MDAnalysis code that builds the backbone (N, CA, C; Angstrom):
import MDAnalysis as mda
import numpy as np

u = mda.Universe.empty(708, n_residues=236, atom_resindex=np.repeat(np.arange(236), 3), trajectory=True)
u.add_TopologyAttr("name", ["N", "CA", "C"] * 236)
u.add_TopologyAttr("resid", np.arange(1, 237))
u.add_TopologyAttr("resname", ["MET", "THR", "THR", "VAL", "ALA", "ASN", "LEU", "THR", "THR", "SER", "ILE", "ALA", "ARG", "VAL", "THR", "SER", "ALA", "LEU", "GLY", "ASP", "VAL", "ASP", "GLU", "GLN", "LEU", "ILE", "LYS", "GLU", "PHE", "MET", "GLN", "ASP", "ALA", "GLN", "ASP", "VAL", "LEU", "LYS", "HIS", "GLU", "TYR", "ASP", "TRP", "PRO", "PHE", "LEU", "GLN", "LYS", "THR", "GLY", "THR", "ILE", "THR", "VAL", "VAL", "SER", "GLY", "THR", "ASP", "THR", "TYR", "ASN", "LEU", "PRO", "SER", "ASP", "TYR", "ASP", "LYS", "MET", "SER", "LYS", "LEU", "TYR", "TYR", "ILE", "ASP", "SER", "ALA", "GLY", "THR", "TYR", "TYR", "VAL", "ILE", "ASP", "PRO", "ILE", "SER", "ASP", "PRO", "ALA", "PHE", "TYR", "THR", "ASN", "ILE", "GLY", "TYR", "THR", "ALA", "ILE", "HIS", "TYR", "GLY", "VAL", "PRO", "ASN", "CYS", "TYR", "ARG", "GLN", "VAL", "GLY", "GLU", "ASN", "ASP", "GLY", "VAL", "GLU", "MET", "ILE", "GLN", "LEU", "GLY", "PRO", "THR", "PRO", "SER", "ASP", "ASN", "PHE", "ILE", "SER", "THR", "TYR", "GLY", "SER", "THR", "LEU", "TYR", "VAL", "GLN", "TYR", "TYR", "ARG", "ASN", "PRO", "ALA", "LEU", "ILE", "SER", "ALA", "SER", "THR", "SER", "PRO", "ASP", "TRP", "PRO", "THR", "ASP", "PHE", "HIS", "SER", "VAL", "LEU", "LYS", "TRP", "GLY", "THR", "ILE", "LEU", "LEU", "MET", "ALA", "VAL", "ALA", "GLN", "SER", "ASP", "ALA", "ALA", "LEU", "ILE", "GLN", "SER", "SER", "SER", "THR", "LEU", "TYR", "GLU", "GLN", "MET", "LYS", "ARG", "LYS", "GLN", "GLU", "VAL", "LYS", "TYR", "ARG", "LEU", "ARG", "TYR", "ARG", "ASP", "THR", "TYR", "LYS", "PRO", "VAL", "LEU", "GLY", "ARG", "ASN", "LEU", "THR", "PRO", "THR", "PRO", "SER", "PRO", "ARG", "ARG", "VAL", "LEU", "TYR", "GLU", "TYR", "GLY", "ARG", "LYS", "GLY"])
u.atoms.positions = np.array([
    [-19.853, 16.419, 117.540],
    [-20.083, 15.534, 116.875],
    [-18.362, 14.759, 117.264],
    [-18.291, 13.443, 117.572],
    [-17.050, 12.683, 117.960],
    [-16.546, 12.307, 116.708],
    [-15.545, 13.027, 116.093],
    [-14.062, 12.599, 115.238],
    [-13.500, 11.330, 115.660],
    [-13.109, 11.151, 114.712],
    [-12.260, 9.707, 114.886],
    [-11.020, 10.292, 115.674],
    [-10.860, 11.765, 115.402],
    [-9.296, 12.299, 116.187],
    [-10.072, 11.989, 117.960],
    [-11.012, 12.681, 118.058],
    [-11.359, 12.335, 119.572],
    [-11.063, 11.075, 119.832],
    [-11.971, 10.600, 119.533],
    [-11.958, 8.459, 120.041],
    [-10.473, 8.210, 119.970],
    [-9.743, 8.789, 118.928],
    [-8.157, 8.011, 119.058],
    [-7.561, 8.821, 120.123],
    [-7.421, 10.011, 120.680],
    [-7.486, 10.316, 122.261],
    [-7.554, 9.572, 123.043],
    [-9.433, 9.498, 123.237],
    [-9.944, 8.861, 124.479],
    [-9.046, 7.524, 124.487],
    [-8.979, 6.641, 123.207],
    [-8.483, 4.922, 123.865],
    [-7.127, 4.893, 123.802],
    [-6.282, 6.346, 123.200],
    [-5.096, 6.763, 124.228],
    [-4.480, 6.740, 125.530],
    [-5.643, 6.775, 126.239],
    [-5.776, 6.893, 127.735],
    [-5.965, 6.014, 128.071],
    [-6.751, 5.237, 127.535],
    [-6.947, 3.855, 127.937],
    [-5.836, 2.915, 128.160],
    [-5.413, 3.182, 126.604],
    [-3.847, 2.319, 126.507],
    [-2.950, 2.633, 126.753],
    [-2.692, 3.722, 127.698],
    [-1.404, 4.304, 128.105],
    [0.032, 3.660, 128.550],
    [-0.515, 2.098, 129.237],
    [-0.190, 1.007, 129.995],
    [0.455, 0.398, 128.806],
    [-0.075, 0.569, 127.423],
    [0.729, -0.512, 126.348],
    [1.784, -0.209, 125.719],
    [2.184, 1.384, 126.550],
    [3.312, 2.108, 125.745],
    [2.872, 2.964, 124.808],
    [3.893, 3.773, 124.465],
    [3.589, 5.047, 123.745],
    [3.131, 4.305, 122.005],
    [1.934, 4.800, 121.968],
    [0.989, 3.838, 120.320],
    [0.702, 5.446, 119.785],
    [1.385, 5.691, 118.133],
    [1.196, 5.912, 117.488],
    [-0.469, 6.534, 116.789],
    [-0.695, 7.468, 117.325],
    [-2.006, 7.594, 116.575],
    [-2.427, 7.167, 115.098],
    [-1.670, 6.897, 114.075],
    [-1.769, 6.460, 112.704],
    [-2.315, 4.868, 112.937],
    [-1.351, 4.076, 113.990],
    [-1.297, 3.066, 114.788],
    [-2.601, 2.779, 115.008],
    [-3.271, 3.845, 116.133],
    [-4.659, 3.403, 116.471],
    [-5.940, 3.809, 115.464],
    [-5.632, 4.255, 114.435],
    [-6.622, 4.555, 113.257],
    [-6.617, 3.126, 112.305],
    [-5.560, 2.614, 112.494],
    [-5.602, 1.118, 111.803],
    [-6.271, 0.063, 112.447],
    [-6.075, 0.393, 114.173],
    [-7.065, -1.000, 114.575],
    [-8.041, -0.457, 114.894],
    [-8.546, 0.619, 115.007],
    [-10.018, 0.748, 114.223],
    [-10.898, 0.844, 113.283],
    [-9.699, 0.694, 112.063],
    [-10.462, 0.417, 111.087],
    [-10.746, -1.072, 110.958],
    [-9.466, -1.731, 111.922],
    [-9.934, -3.244, 111.905],
    [-10.835, -3.734, 112.528],
    [-11.338, -2.585, 113.844],
    [-12.376, -2.703, 114.295],
    [-13.465, -2.564, 113.916],
    [-13.745, -1.689, 113.314],
    [-15.239, -1.316, 111.970],
    [-15.693, -2.643, 111.319],
    [-13.985, -3.337, 110.813],
    [-14.162, -4.281, 109.733],
    [-14.915, -5.614, 110.982],
    [-14.558, -5.688, 111.977],
    [-15.442, -6.679, 112.906],
    [-16.864, -6.483, 113.200],
    [-16.980, -5.152, 113.759],
    [-18.157, -4.672, 114.392],
    [-19.346, -4.627, 112.712],
    [-18.973, -4.898, 111.002],
    [-19.958, -4.600, 110.628],
    [-20.267, -6.204, 109.884],
    [-19.324, -7.172, 110.697],
    [-19.914, -8.642, 110.378],
    [-20.816, -9.178, 111.350],
    [-20.427, -8.085, 112.356],
    [-21.217, -9.032, 114.014],
    [-23.043, -9.190, 114.191],
    [-23.199, -8.456, 113.225],
    [-24.853, -8.563, 112.749],
    [-25.366, -7.672, 111.486],
    [-26.715, -7.500, 110.917],
    [-26.990, -7.102, 110.038],
    [-27.119, -6.196, 110.622],
    [-27.030, -4.754, 110.347],
    [-27.156, -3.487, 111.282],
    [-27.963, -2.909, 109.897],
    [-29.368, -2.466, 110.060],
    [-30.175, -2.185, 109.218],
    [-29.912, -0.653, 108.754],
    [-28.931, 0.107, 109.513],
    [-28.881, 1.419, 109.111],
    [-28.074, 1.062, 107.483],
    [-27.345, -0.212, 107.463],
    [-26.303, -0.199, 106.570],
    [-26.812, -0.933, 105.105],
    [-27.568, -1.051, 105.108],
    [-28.525, -1.555, 104.419],
    [-28.886, -0.900, 103.222],
    [-28.688, -0.982, 101.872],
    [-29.282, 0.095, 100.912],
    [-29.770, -0.560, 99.996],
    [-30.385, -0.163, 99.149],
    [-30.811, -0.618, 97.781],
    [-30.109, -0.297, 96.340],
    [-29.317, -0.330, 95.574],
    [-29.007, -0.096, 94.061],
    [-29.622, -0.681, 93.287],
    [-29.463, -0.801, 91.993],
    [-29.495, -1.220, 90.416],
    [-28.797, -1.217, 89.781],
    [-29.069, -2.532, 89.115],
    [-28.277, -3.015, 87.923],
    [-28.731, -3.260, 86.740],
    [-28.808, -2.187, 85.593],
    [-29.247, -2.481, 84.539],
    [-28.836, -3.852, 83.407],
    [-29.691, -4.364, 83.151],
    [-28.929, -5.420, 82.342],
    [-29.006, -5.395, 80.868],
    [-28.597, -6.105, 80.286],
    [-28.616, -6.163, 78.735],
    [-28.650, -7.542, 78.443],
    [-29.295, -7.565, 77.085],
    [-29.280, -8.705, 76.994],
    [-28.340, -9.373, 76.211],
    [-28.181, -10.686, 76.818],
    [-27.332, -11.513, 76.043],
    [-25.641, -10.947, 76.995],
    [-25.983, -10.271, 78.010],
    [-24.886, -10.386, 78.679],
    [-24.825, -10.743, 79.892],
    [-24.079, -11.249, 80.697],
    [-24.660, -12.355, 81.887],
    [-23.639, -11.499, 83.222],
    [-22.430, -11.100, 82.947],
    [-21.866, -10.470, 84.457],
    [-21.558, -9.293, 84.787],
    [-21.801, -8.241, 85.633],
    [-22.105, -6.691, 85.783],
    [-21.509, -6.993, 87.539],
    [-20.865, -5.074, 87.669],
    [-20.496, -4.580, 88.345],
    [-21.555, -4.208, 89.788],
    [-21.346, -4.980, 91.225],
    [-22.078, -4.456, 92.221],
    [-21.625, -2.779, 92.411],
    [-22.693, -2.659, 93.440],
    [-22.327, -0.968, 93.565],
    [-20.944, -1.308, 94.306],
    [-20.368, 0.239, 94.097],
    [-18.792, 0.003, 94.622],
    [-18.492, -0.012, 96.266],
    [-19.678, 0.610, 97.086],
    [-19.344, 0.569, 98.491],
    [-20.070, -0.955, 98.848],
    [-20.317, -1.971, 97.822],
    [-20.508, -2.893, 98.144],
    [-20.000, -3.895, 99.452],
    [-20.706, -4.752, 100.204],
    [-20.412, -5.524, 101.351],
    [-20.331, -6.784, 101.182],
    [-21.801, -7.362, 101.187],
    [-22.849, -8.301, 101.323],
    [-23.980, -8.079, 100.766],
    [-24.740, -9.254, 100.455],
    [-25.878, -9.321, 99.454],
    [-27.026, -9.235, 99.972],
    [-27.717, -8.680, 100.326],
    [-29.459, -9.449, 100.989],
    [-30.007, -10.189, 100.357],
    [-30.339, -9.151, 98.522],
    [-31.562, -10.425, 98.346],
    [-30.986, -9.097, 96.703],
    [-31.756, -10.318, 95.232],
    [-31.349, -9.568, 94.285],
    [-32.578, -9.904, 93.562],
    [-33.480, -8.743, 93.067],
    [-34.714, -8.827, 92.380],
    [-34.936, -8.333, 91.178],
    [-36.266, -8.254, 90.815],
    [-36.471, -7.558, 89.535],
    [-38.410, -7.587, 90.144],
    [-38.674, -6.820, 89.484],
    [-40.716, -6.557, 89.503],
    [-40.665, -6.252, 88.637],
    [-41.841, -6.998, 88.095],
    [-42.728, -7.027, 87.047],
    [-44.113, -5.705, 87.116],
    [-44.384, -5.664, 85.742],
    [-45.267, -4.127, 85.564],
    [-46.455, -4.419, 87.054],
    [-47.263, -5.876, 87.600],
    [-48.113, -5.098, 88.458],
    [-46.950, -5.077, 89.709],
    [-46.411, -4.971, 90.284],
    [-45.584, -4.759, 91.109],
    [-44.764, -6.150, 91.791],
    [-44.842, -6.858, 91.158],
    [-44.081, -8.325, 91.905],
    [-43.179, -8.466, 91.673],
    [-42.269, -8.618, 93.067],
    [-40.979, -9.147, 93.365],
    [-40.909, -10.468, 92.819],
    [-39.586, -10.899, 92.141],
    [-39.280, -11.932, 91.983],
    [-37.415, -12.265, 92.005],
    [-37.219, -12.954, 93.011],
    [-36.089, -13.072, 93.656],
    [-35.021, -14.034, 92.733],
    [-33.584, -13.377, 92.799],
    [-33.034, -14.070, 91.845],
    [-31.847, -14.638, 93.001],
    [-31.957, -15.791, 92.860],
    [-31.194, -16.759, 93.891],
    [-30.234, -16.905, 94.192],
    [-28.918, -16.750, 94.869],
    [-27.681, -17.127, 95.309],
    [-27.629, -18.668, 94.769],
    [-26.189, -19.275, 94.126],
    [-26.328, -20.716, 93.999],
    [-24.963, -20.889, 93.478],
    [-24.232, -22.179, 94.347],
    [-22.956, -22.673, 94.132],
    [-22.370, -22.174, 92.521],
    [-21.034, -22.533, 92.411],
    [-20.092, -22.323, 91.565],
    [-20.744, -23.501, 90.420],
    [-20.797, -25.003, 91.072],
    [-21.297, -26.266, 90.303],
    [-22.795, -26.536, 89.958],
    [-23.440, -25.669, 90.607],
    [-25.066, -25.881, 90.724],
    [-25.257, -24.983, 89.725],
    [-24.307, -23.577, 89.339],
    [-24.899, -22.518, 88.472],
    [-24.292, -23.453, 87.092],
    [-23.110, -23.883, 86.719],
    [-23.244, -24.676, 86.054],
    [-24.103, -25.588, 85.174],
    [-24.340, -26.141, 85.798],
    [-25.662, -27.132, 86.265],
    [-26.719, -26.504, 85.676],
    [-26.753, -25.462, 86.263],
    [-28.236, -24.625, 85.981],
    [-28.673, -24.197, 84.785],
    [-27.579, -23.256, 84.285],
    [-27.168, -22.725, 83.201],
    [-27.601, -23.088, 81.680],
    [-27.654, -24.464, 81.589],
    [-28.264, -25.222, 80.675],
    [-29.861, -25.201, 80.656],
    [-30.270, -24.540, 81.247],
    [-32.086, -24.374, 81.310],
    [-32.589, -23.135, 80.640],
    [-31.689, -22.477, 79.688],
    [-31.446, -21.212, 79.272],
    [-32.366, -21.085, 78.596],
    [-33.149, -22.063, 77.347],
    [-33.933, -22.676, 76.293],
    [-35.363, -22.273, 77.132],
    [-35.446, -23.536, 78.652],
    [-36.683, -23.632, 79.276],
    [-37.084, -22.375, 79.768],
    [-36.173, -21.258, 80.473],
    [-36.693, -20.066, 80.919],
    [-36.426, -18.974, 80.348],
    [-36.367, -19.327, 79.128],
    [-35.922, -18.183, 77.782],
    [-35.613, -16.906, 78.230],
    [-33.986, -17.124, 78.733],
    [-33.438, -16.083, 79.443],
    [-33.628, -15.488, 80.194],
    [-34.784, -15.949, 81.333],
    [-35.001, -14.847, 82.411],
    [-34.117, -16.015, 83.546],
    [-33.117, -14.142, 84.409],
    [-32.251, -15.263, 85.640],
    [-33.379, -16.091, 86.128],
    [-32.488, -16.817, 87.067],
    [-32.834, -17.028, 88.223],
    [-31.924, -17.841, 89.350],
    [-30.600, -17.417, 89.148],
    [-29.627, -17.501, 90.300],
    [-28.519, -16.718, 89.879],
    [-27.595, -16.689, 90.412],
    [-26.118, -15.752, 90.527],
    [-25.256, -16.258, 91.138],
    [-24.257, -15.906, 90.781],
    [-22.898, -15.996, 91.644],
    [-21.647, -14.969, 91.726],
    [-21.667, -14.675, 92.549],
    [-20.792, -13.615, 92.733],
    [-18.931, -14.227, 91.923],
    [-17.982, -13.627, 91.240],
    [-17.579, -13.847, 90.656],
    [-16.039, -12.939, 90.690],
    [-15.761, -12.295, 91.437],
    [-14.307, -11.752, 91.953],
    [-14.985, -10.035, 92.111],
    [-13.641, -9.396, 90.911],
    [-13.596, -8.085, 91.117],
    [-13.268, -7.855, 89.911],
    [-13.894, -6.257, 89.434],
    [-13.278, -5.893, 88.384],
    [-12.952, -4.401, 88.706],
    [-11.427, -4.177, 88.794],
    [-10.940, -2.832, 89.023],
    [-11.396, -2.873, 90.945],
    [-11.259, -3.701, 91.584],
    [-12.154, -4.076, 93.341],
    [-13.362, -3.395, 93.295],
    [-14.196, -3.625, 92.449],
    [-15.660, -3.756, 92.605],
    [-15.724, -5.493, 92.385],
    [-17.108, -5.228, 93.064],
    [-17.509, -6.549, 93.369],
    [-18.524, -7.037, 92.089],
    [-18.344, -8.347, 91.158],
    [-19.366, -8.846, 90.367],
    [-20.094, -9.744, 90.529],
    [-20.947, -9.984, 89.749],
    [-21.774, -11.265, 89.902],
    [-22.477, -11.515, 88.322],
    [-22.086, -13.203, 88.417],
    [-22.632, -13.701, 86.985],
    [-24.040, -13.797, 87.120],
    [-24.894, -13.579, 85.732],
    [-26.146, -13.952, 85.821],
    [-26.761, -15.557, 85.206],
    [-27.605, -16.098, 85.632],
    [-28.005, -17.656, 85.119],
    [-29.095, -17.833, 85.121],
    [-30.179, -18.083, 83.856],
    [-29.771, -18.112, 82.687],
    [-29.345, -16.571, 82.114],
    [-28.546, -16.197, 80.742],
    [-28.281, -14.915, 80.348],
    [-29.781, -14.112, 80.400],
    [-29.751, -12.707, 80.677],
    [-30.840, -12.113, 80.028],
    [-31.241, -12.299, 78.820],
    [-32.460, -12.194, 78.876],
    [-32.616, -12.359, 77.094],
    [-33.145, -11.186, 76.636],
    [-33.718, -10.858, 75.524],
    [-34.415, -10.088, 74.533],
    [-36.288, -9.929, 75.133],
    [-36.380, -11.371, 75.637],
    [-37.338, -11.721, 75.690],
    [-37.986, -11.318, 76.990],
    [-36.871, -11.142, 78.374],
    [-36.694, -11.050, 79.821],
    [-37.352, -9.485, 79.725],
    [-36.234, -8.386, 78.715],
    [-36.222, -7.175, 79.355],
    [-37.821, -6.756, 78.206],
    [-37.703, -7.168, 77.659],
    [-39.371, -7.002, 76.870],
    [-40.092, -6.922, 77.694],
    [-40.217, -7.941, 78.929],
    [-41.521, -9.090, 80.108],
    [-40.949, -7.788, 81.576],
    [-39.564, -7.729, 81.465],
    [-39.789, -7.091, 82.891],
    [-39.315, -6.098, 83.253],
    [-37.985, -5.648, 82.051],
    [-37.534, -4.145, 82.309],
    [-36.456, -4.985, 81.834],
    [-35.629, -4.083, 82.550],
    [-34.266, -3.887, 82.540],
    [-33.167, -4.087, 83.755],
    [-34.344, -3.171, 84.324],
    [-33.701, -3.221, 85.943],
    [-34.000, -4.271, 87.238],
    [-32.546, -4.742, 87.725],
    [-32.581, -6.059, 88.367],
    [-32.206, -4.352, 90.090],
    [-32.893, -5.226, 90.828],
    [-32.329, -4.335, 92.208],
    [-31.723, -5.283, 93.164],
    [-30.618, -4.547, 93.725],
    [-29.569, -5.021, 94.513],
    [-29.781, -5.196, 95.823],
    [-30.583, -5.051, 96.959],
    [-30.562, -4.880, 98.433],
    [-29.424, -5.873, 98.711],
    [-28.399, -4.940, 99.381],
    [-27.445, -5.281, 100.139],
    [-26.878, -4.551, 101.293],
    [-25.380, -4.918, 102.223],
    [-24.912, -4.138, 103.066],
    [-23.686, -3.251, 102.556],
    [-23.922, -2.061, 102.615],
    [-22.446, -1.687, 102.571],
    [-21.129, -1.639, 103.066],
    [-20.292, -0.972, 102.713],
    [-19.125, -0.912, 103.794],
    [-19.428, 0.484, 104.153],
    [-18.840, 0.780, 105.981],
    [-19.010, 1.863, 106.367],
    [-17.777, 2.687, 105.639],
    [-17.630, 3.992, 105.578],
    [-16.813, 4.969, 104.955],
    [-15.438, 4.348, 105.592],
    [-14.247, 4.436, 105.079],
    [-13.034, 4.066, 105.633],
    [-12.536, 5.340, 106.993],
    [-11.812, 4.681, 108.095],
    [-11.563, 5.864, 109.075],
    [-11.066, 6.802, 108.809],
    [-11.329, 7.971, 109.157],
    [-10.578, 9.164, 109.103],
    [-10.116, 9.896, 109.607],
    [-9.807, 10.667, 110.825],
    [-9.573, 11.386, 111.387],
    [-10.347, 12.535, 111.604],
    [-10.129, 13.215, 110.209],
    [-11.035, 14.674, 110.232],
    [-12.575, 14.211, 110.368],
    [-12.835, 13.263, 110.115],
    [-14.480, 12.969, 110.252],
    [-14.980, 12.189, 111.150],
    [-16.103, 11.707, 111.247],
    [-17.030, 11.372, 112.636],
    [-17.263, 9.158, 111.846],
    [-16.852, 8.486, 112.699],
    [-16.783, 7.217, 111.941],
    [-18.319, 7.533, 111.625],
    [-18.297, 6.176, 110.603],
    [-19.707, 6.010, 109.918],
    [-20.766, 5.464, 110.383],
    [-21.177, 5.758, 111.497],
    [-21.868, 5.034, 112.369],
    [-22.770, 5.600, 113.158],
    [-23.836, 5.046, 113.523],
    [-25.102, 5.920, 114.371],
    [-23.818, 6.626, 115.825],
    [-24.231, 8.018, 116.251],
    [-23.695, 8.074, 117.396],
    [-23.353, 7.517, 118.492],
    [-24.746, 6.767, 118.732],
    [-24.307, 5.468, 119.847],
    [-23.626, 4.180, 119.465],
    [-22.762, 3.851, 118.430],
    [-21.959, 3.082, 118.090],
    [-20.758, 3.432, 118.037],
    [-20.541, 4.718, 118.610],
    [-18.916, 5.187, 118.810],
    [-18.198, 4.589, 120.112],
    [-18.779, 4.448, 120.851],
    [-18.241, 4.089, 122.448],
    [-17.789, 2.265, 122.093],
    [-19.091, 1.769, 121.112],
    [-19.046, 0.337, 120.405],
    [-17.402, -0.116, 119.776],
    [-16.990, 0.887, 118.951],
    [-16.464, 1.184, 117.867],
    [-14.881, 1.302, 118.953],
    [-15.239, 2.262, 120.195],
    [-14.063, 2.763, 121.045],
    [-13.408, 1.091, 121.636],
    [-14.429, 0.709, 122.178],
    [-13.757, -0.732, 122.828],
    [-13.319, -1.823, 122.230],
    [-13.675, -1.457, 121.232],
    [-13.580, -3.009, 120.047],
    [-12.180, -3.009, 119.440],
    [-11.570, -1.666, 119.543],
    [-10.530, -0.469, 118.584],
    [-9.174, -1.412, 120.582],
    [-9.737, -0.896, 121.312],
    [-8.704, -1.033, 122.553],
    [-9.002, -2.775, 122.443],
    [-9.937, -3.613, 122.521],
    [-9.528, -4.740, 122.600],
    [-8.737, -5.527, 121.666],
    [-8.657, -4.956, 120.801],
    [-7.958, -5.752, 118.947],
    [-6.632, -5.194, 119.476],
    [-6.036, -3.823, 120.295],
    [-5.234, -3.632, 120.301],
    [-4.645, -4.598, 121.950],
    [-5.255, -4.630, 122.616],
    [-4.598, -5.349, 124.265],
    [-4.414, -7.212, 123.340],
    [-5.255, -7.429, 122.584],
    [-5.108, -8.424, 122.399],
    [-3.450, -8.807, 121.585],
    [-3.259, -7.343, 120.502],
    [-1.814, -7.680, 120.004],
    [-0.571, -7.479, 121.007],
    [-0.913, -7.050, 122.243],
    [-0.136, -6.446, 123.083],
    [0.125, -7.537, 124.430],
    [-0.989, -8.977, 123.776],
    [-0.861, -10.202, 125.294],
    [-1.511, -9.545, 126.357],
    [-2.100, -8.107, 126.619],
    [-2.401, -7.219, 128.102],
    [-3.670, -8.206, 128.423],
    [-3.489, -9.286, 129.103],
    [-4.506, -9.917, 129.610],
    [-5.429, -8.987, 130.521],
    [-5.235, -8.752, 131.236],
    [-6.239, -7.463, 132.080],
    [-7.224, -6.841, 131.313],
    [-6.291, -6.084, 130.241],
    [-6.853, -5.322, 129.260],
    [-8.137, -6.106, 128.832],
    [-7.687, -7.444, 127.956],
    [-8.562, -8.124, 127.177],
    [-9.830, -8.294, 128.143],
    [-9.154, -8.657, 129.096],
    [-11.050, -9.193, 129.599],
    [-11.999, -7.788, 129.914],
    [-11.760, -7.064, 130.523],
    [-12.224, -5.715, 130.616],
    [-12.835, -4.945, 129.183],
    [-11.801, -4.991, 128.304],
    [-12.662, -4.308, 127.661],
    [-13.671, -5.167, 126.375],
    [-12.680, -6.848, 126.650],
    [-14.240, -7.501, 126.084],
    [-15.226, -7.752, 126.413],
    [-15.021, -7.425, 127.737],
    [-16.454, -7.235, 129.174],
    [-17.744, -6.543, 127.741],
    [-16.840, -4.848, 127.711],
    [-17.371, -4.032, 128.043],
    [-17.973, -3.844, 126.431],
    [-17.016, -3.970, 125.542],
    [-17.449, -4.672, 124.065],
    [-18.809, -5.303, 124.112],
    [-18.779, -6.793, 124.299],
    [-20.035, -7.511, 124.189],
    [-21.161, -6.665, 124.970],
    [-20.892, -6.429, 125.671],
    [-22.606, -5.525, 126.802],
    [-22.669, -4.435, 125.630],
    [-21.458, -3.582, 125.156],
    [-22.070, -2.538, 124.620],
    [-22.600, -2.726, 122.941],
    [-22.556, -3.977, 122.474],
    [-22.774, -4.374, 121.290],
    [-23.875, -5.261, 121.365],
    [-24.293, -5.911, 122.457],
    [-25.478, -6.751, 122.564],
    [-26.086, -5.560, 122.829],
    [-26.236, -4.473, 123.299],
    [-27.278, -3.445, 123.489],
    [-27.570, -2.818, 122.250],
    [-26.982, -2.777, 120.998],
    [-27.531, -2.363, 120.080],
    [-27.822, -3.434, 119.094],
    [-27.373, -4.489, 119.516],
    [-28.261, -5.720, 118.680],
    [-29.754, -5.177, 119.337],
    [-30.070, -6.006, 120.313],
    [-31.374, -5.340, 120.974],
    [-32.388, -3.912, 120.250],
    [-31.553, -3.079, 120.303],
    [-32.232, -2.276, 119.850],
    [-32.681, -1.995, 118.103],
    [-31.828, -2.907, 117.346],
    [-31.651, -2.646, 116.145],
    [-32.382, -3.659, 115.509],
    [-32.579, -4.535, 116.336],
    [-32.926, -6.037, 115.640],
    [-34.290, -6.000, 115.417],
    [-34.678, -6.067, 113.766],
    [-36.214, -6.032, 113.387],
    [-36.485, -7.414, 112.608],
    [-37.607, -7.704, 113.114],
    [-38.215, -9.447, 112.257],
    [-39.227, -8.347, 111.470],
    [-38.838, -9.233, 110.667],
    [-39.892, -8.732, 109.427],
    [-39.870, -10.177, 108.533],
    [-41.173, -10.205, 107.750],
    [-41.376, -11.092, 106.387],
    [-41.110, -10.610, 105.156],
    [-40.443, -10.823, 104.040],
    [-40.652, -10.129, 102.697],
    [-41.254, -11.094, 102.128],
    [-42.230, -10.670, 101.531],
    [-43.131, -11.243, 100.257],
    [-43.184, -11.531, 98.847],
    [-42.782, -12.365, 98.255],
    [-42.812, -12.274, 97.028],
    [-42.675, -13.842, 96.646],
    [-42.915, -13.414, 94.382],
    [-43.340, -14.714, 94.164],
    [-42.016, -15.079, 92.998],
    [-41.648, -16.437, 93.655],
    [-40.050, -16.746, 93.035],
    [-40.016, -16.845, 91.631],
    [-39.163, -17.112, 91.127],
    [-39.161, -17.263, 89.629],
    [-39.170, -18.667, 89.491],
    [-39.346, -19.236, 88.093],
    [-39.889, -20.721, 88.357],
    [-38.652, -21.477, 88.497],
    [-39.136, -23.001, 88.980],
    [-37.928, -23.893, 89.256],
    [-37.511, -24.845, 88.544],
    [-37.083, -25.568, 88.974],
    [-36.343, -26.299, 87.615],
    [-37.311, -27.099, 86.565],
    [-38.773, -27.716, 87.435],
    [-39.408, -28.150, 87.164],
    [-40.470, -27.643, 86.860],
    [-40.230, -26.148, 86.322],
    [-40.936, -24.869, 85.722],
    [-41.939, -24.879, 86.734],
    [-42.253, -25.278, 88.099],
    [-43.111, -24.994, 88.796],
    [-42.459, -24.136, 89.925],
    [-43.265, -22.994, 90.587],
    [-43.142, -21.685, 91.343],
    [-42.968, -22.815, 92.423],
    [-41.940, -21.953, 93.584],
    [-41.492, -23.096, 94.421],
    [-41.225, -22.271, 95.538],
    [-42.215, -21.633, 96.552],
    [-41.890, -20.499, 97.344],
    [-41.277, -20.895, 98.762],
    [-40.668, -19.950, 99.333],
    [-39.789, -20.445, 100.328],
    [-39.933, -19.878, 102.052],
    [-41.374, -20.683, 102.738],
    [-41.582, -19.741, 103.564],
    [-40.441, -19.801, 105.044],
    [-40.187, -18.865, 105.599],
    [-39.763, -18.867, 106.556],
    [-38.069, -18.687, 106.783],
    [-37.439, -18.574, 105.888],
    [-36.286, -18.630, 105.667],
    [-35.832, -19.976, 105.135],
    [-36.158, -20.605, 104.664],
    [-36.422, -21.988, 104.758],
    [-35.380, -22.027, 103.286],
    [-33.939, -22.987, 103.620],
    [-33.430, -22.869, 102.782],
    [-34.064, -24.139, 101.472],
    [-34.092, -24.031, 100.068],
    [-34.300, -24.946, 99.087],
    [-33.708, -24.917, 97.833],
    [-33.729, -26.047, 97.283],
    [-33.408, -26.106, 95.576],
    [-32.218, -24.891, 95.297],
    [-32.754, -23.571, 95.273],
    [-31.542, -22.740, 94.794],
    [-30.422, -21.688, 95.846],
    [-31.138, -22.240, 97.179],
    [-30.268, -21.901, 97.923],
    [-30.673, -20.775, 99.080],
    [-32.130, -20.397, 98.162],
    [-33.383, -19.115, 98.767],
    [-32.653, -18.886, 100.181],
    [-32.650, -17.972, 100.612],
    [-33.379, -17.607, 101.834],
    [-34.764, -16.547, 102.029],
    [-35.659, -16.657, 102.196],
    [-36.776, -15.754, 102.325],
    [-36.581, -14.728, 102.921],
])
């Protein structure tokens, strides 16, 4: 098992020309490199599905504690049909919640509204009603990308083993940039991009989800084919 401590030692050898670098500082750069890498691509191994239990009359809920970014928010009816709840901008949200009576308290959009003790939160619109819960149940499914575990010297990085070299060279690149070492920036950038692209090809998934959307504002179901943006900002 490659631990963070092993990677730190390896990184120190490469960056020795930068002078003596504290191991703790290397780990901090490695955490920064991890934060960059997790957003370079929608890595499928970081995707999880959690749940939210809705309560009638309550519109704001905590997302999972390891939440980083949303993939899809949906609920499922008794026939197994998926209904997607769309992301929406703040101005459009305040316009849309006026349709509560029309939609009988069926949420069809959400917006993120900050944090509660460090946990991201969302607000649903319209607010879930008794009618919604009796018809569809109280469970919403959150398909999301999680945050990898924080870098810790005693453990292995929270990435597949073949990503450890990517993380190593990403760390070296950030350190080189911080020290304005042009030669090391060039060499580490080339290696980082090559290794990252190799993993992107390996993990690239092509798929199409099928679902039945919630009612549009004119009460007409309007499916979104092949990731076309429309109405509430849905990405299929």
